[in-house]
C-alpha positions as CSV (number, residue, x, y, z in Angstrom):
1,X,103.5,94.9,109.2
2,X,105.2,98.2,109.7
3,X,109.0,98.4,109.8
4,X,110.8,99.5,112.9
5,X,111.3,103.2,113.1
6,X,112.2,106.1,115.4
7,X,110.3,109.3,115.8
8,X,112.0,112.7,116.2
9,X,110.3,116.0,116.7
10,X,111.9,119.1,115.1
11,X,111.2,122.8,115.7
12,X,112.5,123.5,112.2
13,X,110.5,120.9,110.3
14,X,107.5,122.2,108.4
15,X,106.4,118.8,107.0
16,X,106.7,115.1,108.0
17,X,109.9,113.6,106.6
18,X,111.2,110.1,106.3
19,X,114.9,109.4,106.3
20,X,117.0,106.3,106.3
21,X,120.6,106.0,107.5
22,X,122.9,103.1,108.4
23,X,123.2,104.4,111.9
24,X,119.6,105.3,112.7
25,X,117.6,103.1,110.3
26,X,114.2,104.5,109.4
27,X,113.5,107.8,111.1
28,X,110.3,109.8,111.0
29,X,110.8,113.5,111.5
30,X,107.7,115.4,112.6
31,X,107.1,119.1,113.1
32,X,107.1,119.9,116.8
33,X,103.3,120.7,116.9
34,X,102.2,117.6,115.0
35,X,100.8,114.3,116.4
36,X,102.3,110.9,115.9
37,X,98.9,109.5,115.0
38,X,99.6,110.0,111.3
39,X,102.7,107.8,111.2
40,X,101.1,104.4,110.5
41,X,99.1,105.7,107.6
42,X,102.2,107.5,106.2
43,X,104.3,104.4,106.5
44,X,101.7,102.3,104.7
45,X,101.5,104.9,101.9
46,X,105.3,105.1,101.5
47,X,105.8,101.3,101.9
48,X,107.3,100.9,98.4
49,X,109.8,103.7,98.9
50,X,110.8,102.4,102.3
51,X,111.4,98.8,101.1
52,X,113.3,100.0,98.1
53,X,115.6,102.3,100.2
54,X,116.1,99.9,103.1
55,X,117.8,97.4,100.9
56,X,121.5,98.5,100.9
57,X,123.6,97.7,97.9
58,X,127.2,96.5,98.9
59,X,128.7,98.8,96.3
60,X,127.2,101.8,98.1
61,X,128.7,101.0,101.4
62,X,132.1,102.7,102.0
63,X,134.3,101.3,104.7
64,X,135.1,103.7,107.5
65,X,138.9,103.2,108.0
66,X,140.9,105.2,110.5
67,X,143.4,107.5,108.9
């Protein structure tokens, strides 16, 4: 089963990129001219990396307190 993800096309990207953030979760960035057909294969091949980085350690979370 594939994890939930969002797709973003970028004019500046030259290669497919995966990024994970607390706000957006897993994001797949594709060059503007590429097709989203490659995403399922990419996510399967990077499954270990995705699972490792989706687990957030509590010590890495910094509270956002207003100043």
